C-alpha positions as CSV (number, residue, x, y, z in Angstrom):
1,X,-15.0,-4.9,-8.1
2,X,-11.5,-4.4,-6.6
3,X,-8.5,-6.6,-6.7
4,X,-6.8,-7.8,-3.5
5,X,-3.5,-9.7,-3.1
6,X,-3.0,-12.9,-1.1
7,X,0.0,-15.0,-0.5
8,X,2.7,-16.5,1.6
9,X,6.4,-16.2,2.2
10,X,8.2,-19.6,1.9
11,X,11.8,-20.7,2.6
12,X,14.0,-23.8,2.4
13,X,17.3,-24.6,3.9
14,X,20.0,-23.6,1.3
15,X,22.6,-22.9,4.0
16,X,23.7,-26.0,6.1
17,X,21.7,-27.9,3.6
18,X,20.2,-31.3,4.4
19,X,20.4,-33.0,1.0
20,X,17.5,-35.3,2.0
21,X,15.2,-32.4,2.6
22,X,15.0,-29.5,0.1
23,X,11.3,-29.0,0.5
24,X,9.8,-25.5,0.7
25,X,8.0,-24.5,3.9
26,X,5.4,-21.8,4.4
27,X,6.5,-19.2,7.0
28,X,4.0,-16.4,7.2
29,X,0.9,-15.2,5.4
30,X,1.2,-12.0,3.5
31,X,-2.0,-10.8,5.3
32,X,0.1,-10.3,8.4
33,X,2.6,-8.0,6.7
34,X,0.7,-6.1,4.0
35,X,-2.8,-4.8,4.0
36,X,-2.7,-2.4,1.1
37,X,-4.3,-2.4,-2.3
38,X,-2.1,-0.5,-4.7
39,X,-2.6,-1.4,-8.4
40,X,0.6,0.5,-9.1
41,X,2.5,-1.9,-6.8
42,X,0.6,-5.0,-8.1
43,X,1.6,-4.0,-11.7
44,X,5.2,-3.2,-10.9
45,X,5.8,-6.5,-9.1
46,X,3.4,-9.0,-10.8
47,X,1.8,-7.3,-13.9
48,X,-1.7,-7.3,-12.3
49,X,-4.0,-4.4,-13.0
50,X,-1.3,-2.0,-14.2
51,X,0.7,-3.5,-17.1
52,X,2.2,-0.4,-18.7
53,X,3.8,1.9,-16.0
54,X,6.6,-0.6,-15.2
55,X,7.9,-3.8,-16.7
56,X,6.6,-6.4,-14.2
57,X,9.3,-8.2,-12.2
58,X,7.5,-11.6,-12.1
59,X,4.2,-11.9,-14.0
60,X,2.3,-15.0,-15.0
61,X,4.6,-17.5,-13.4
62,X,1.8,-19.6,-11.8
63,X,2.6,-21.6,-8.6
64,X,6.3,-22.4,-8.2
65,X,7.8,-25.8,-8.4
66,X,7.8,-27.5,-5.1
67,X,5.2,-25.1,-3.6
68,X,4.8,-25.6,0.1
69,X,1.9,-27.5,1.6
70,X,1.0,-24.3,3.6
71,X,0.8,-22.2,0.4
72,X,-1.3,-24.9,-1.3
73,X,-3.7,-25.0,1.6
74,X,-4.1,-21.2,1.5
75,X,-4.4,-21.1,-2.2
76,X,-7.0,-23.9,-2.5
77,X,-10.1,-21.8,-1.5
78,X,-9.2,-19.2,-4.1
79,X,-8.0,-21.6,-6.9
80,X,-11.1,-21.3,-9.1
81,X,-11.2,-17.5,-9.0
82,X,-7.5,-16.6,-8.5
83,X,-5.8,-14.5,-11.1
84,X,-2.2,-13.3,-11.5
85,X,-0.7,-16.2,-9.6
86,X,3.1,-15.8,-9.4
87,X,6.2,-15.9,-7.2
88,X,9.5,-14.1,-6.8
89,X,12.6,-14.9,-4.9
90,X,14.5,-12.6,-2.5
91,X,17.5,-12.9,-4.9
92,X,15.4,-11.2,-7.6
93,X,14.1,-8.5,-5.3
94,X,17.5,-7.8,-3.9
95,X,18.9,-7.4,-7.5
96,X,16.1,-5.1,-8.6
97,X,17.0,-1.5,-9.6
98,X,14.4,0.4,-7.4
99,X,15.5,3.7,-9.0
100,X,14.4,2.5,-12.5
101,X,12.1,5.1,-14.0
102,X,8.6,4.3,-15.2
103,X,7.9,3.7,-18.9
104,X,5.6,6.7,-19.1
105,X,5.0,10.1,-17.4
106,X,2.7,9.9,-14.4
107,X,-0.7,11.5,-14.9
108,X,-0.5,12.8,-11.3
109,X,1.5,15.8,-10.3
110,X,4.2,15.0,-7.8
111,X,4.8,17.0,-4.6
112,X,8.4,17.0,-3.3
113,X,9.6,18.2,0.1
114,X,13.2,18.9,1.3
115,X,14.9,16.1,3.1
116,X,17.4,16.6,5.9
117,X,20.3,16.5,3.4
118,X,18.7,19.2,1.2
119,X,17.6,16.9,-1.6
120,X,14.0,16.7,-2.8
121,X,12.0,13.6,-1.8
122,X,8.6,12.6,-3.2
123,X,5.9,13.4,-0.6
124,X,2.9,12.4,-2.6
125,X,0.9,12.3,-5.8
126,X,-1.9,14.7,-6.5
127,X,-1.5,16.1,-2.9
128,X,-2.3,19.7,-2.0
129,X,-4.2,20.2,-5.3
130,X,-5.8,23.4,-4.0
131,X,-2.3,24.9,-3.8
132,X,-1.3,23.4,-7.1
133,X,-4.4,25.0,-8.7
134,X,-3.3,28.4,-7.3
135,X,0.2,28.0,-8.8
136,X,-1.0,26.9,-12.2
137,X,-4.3,28.6,-12.6
138,X,-5.9,25.3,-13.5
139,X,-9.6,25.2,-12.7
140,X,-10.8,22.1,-14.5
141,X,-10.8,19.2,-12.0
142,X,-9.9,16.7,-14.8
143,X,-6.8,18.8,-15.7
144,X,-5.8,19.1,-12.0
145,X,-5.9,15.3,-11.5
146,X,-4.2,14.7,-14.8
147,X,-1.5,17.4,-14.9
148,X,0.9,14.9,-16.6
149,X,-1.3,15.0,-19.7
150,X,-1.5,18.8,-19.7
151,X,2.2,19.8,-19.1
152,X,5.4,18.5,-20.5
153,X,7.6,16.2,-18.5
154,X,9.8,17.9,-15.9
155,X,7.7,21.0,-15.7
156,X,8.1,22.4,-12.2
157,X,6.4,24.8,-9.8
158,X,8.6,25.9,-6.9
159,X,6.6,26.7,-3.7
160,X,9.0,27.7,-0.9
161,X,10.0,24.5,0.9
162,X,8.3,22.2,-1.5
163,X,8.1,21.6,-5.3
164,X,5.5,20.4,-7.7
165,X,6.7,18.5,-10.7
166,X,5.4,16.5,-13.7
167,X,7.5,13.4,-14.2
168,X,8.0,9.7,-14.0
169,X,7.8,7.6,-10.9
170,X,10.6,5.3,-9.8
171,X,10.0,1.6,-8.8
172,X,10.7,2.5,-5.2
173,X,7.7,5.0,-5.4
174,X,5.4,2.3,-6.7
175,X,6.4,-0.2,-4.0
176,X,7.2,2.1,-1.0
177,X,8.8,0.9,2.2
178,X,5.9,2.5,4.1
179,X,3.7,-0.3,2.6
180,X,6.0,-3.1,1.8
181,X,8.8,-2.6,4.3
182,X,7.6,-5.3,6.6
183,X,7.4,-7.9,3.8
184,X,11.0,-7.1,2.7
185,X,12.3,-7.1,6.3
186,X,11.0,-10.6,6.9
187,X,12.3,-11.9,3.6
188,X,15.7,-10.3,4.1
189,X,16.0,-11.8,7.6
190,X,15.1,-15.3,6.3
191,X,17.6,-14.9,3.4
192,X,20.3,-14.3,6.0
193,X,19.6,-17.8,7.2
194,X,18.5,-19.7,4.1
195,X,20.2,-17.8,1.3
196,X,18.7,-15.4,-1.2
197,X,17.4,-18.1,-3.5
198,X,16.0,-20.0,-0.5
199,X,13.3,-17.4,0.2
200,X,10.4,-16.5,-2.0
201,X,7.0,-14.8,-2.0
202,X,4.1,-16.7,-3.6
203,X,1.0,-14.6,-4.5
204,X,-2.3,-14.7,-6.1
205,X,-5.1,-12.1,-6.6
206,X,-8.9,-12.0,-6.5
207,X,-11.2,-9.8,-8.4
């Protein structure tokens, strides 16, 4: 059985603060902004499914103090089966070093392509394995899919305008903007109004 993420972005007024009302309000369901299922991302952010590749940013926190009524209402149907319930503020996300390297070498071989400025950018993991097999001579499918266990870290295979490499992922690769950019954009916009500590993502998982 797979594991899916659920949650809500909350905010409160920290700028132009009304001291009589510091309550958190639910803004938008995570379902409207993220529809992926990446265990690498779940582990990197909240320590769910993958607990070794990266140090989780916010694992096992439970529901936050002063959780919004909207988040409670969304959480209630899952409460008996939910796992990995946690939360993280925009301040924490904004302070994260997204270039931090993983704790271990990735099993998957990385394919890089040239960017416009001439640097190598990660294109995918275990992509173009037919070509990779030609470059390495590997025929065993298990070895192809787990090249990080076969070759030393930083082993490279140049291939014209691309490059195959065994190495470590960065946090930004585990939580790519192509999947999480909409979530970060909404939180960043709200933080401009409510302050970095006045915006947070509350999550829970099923399965």
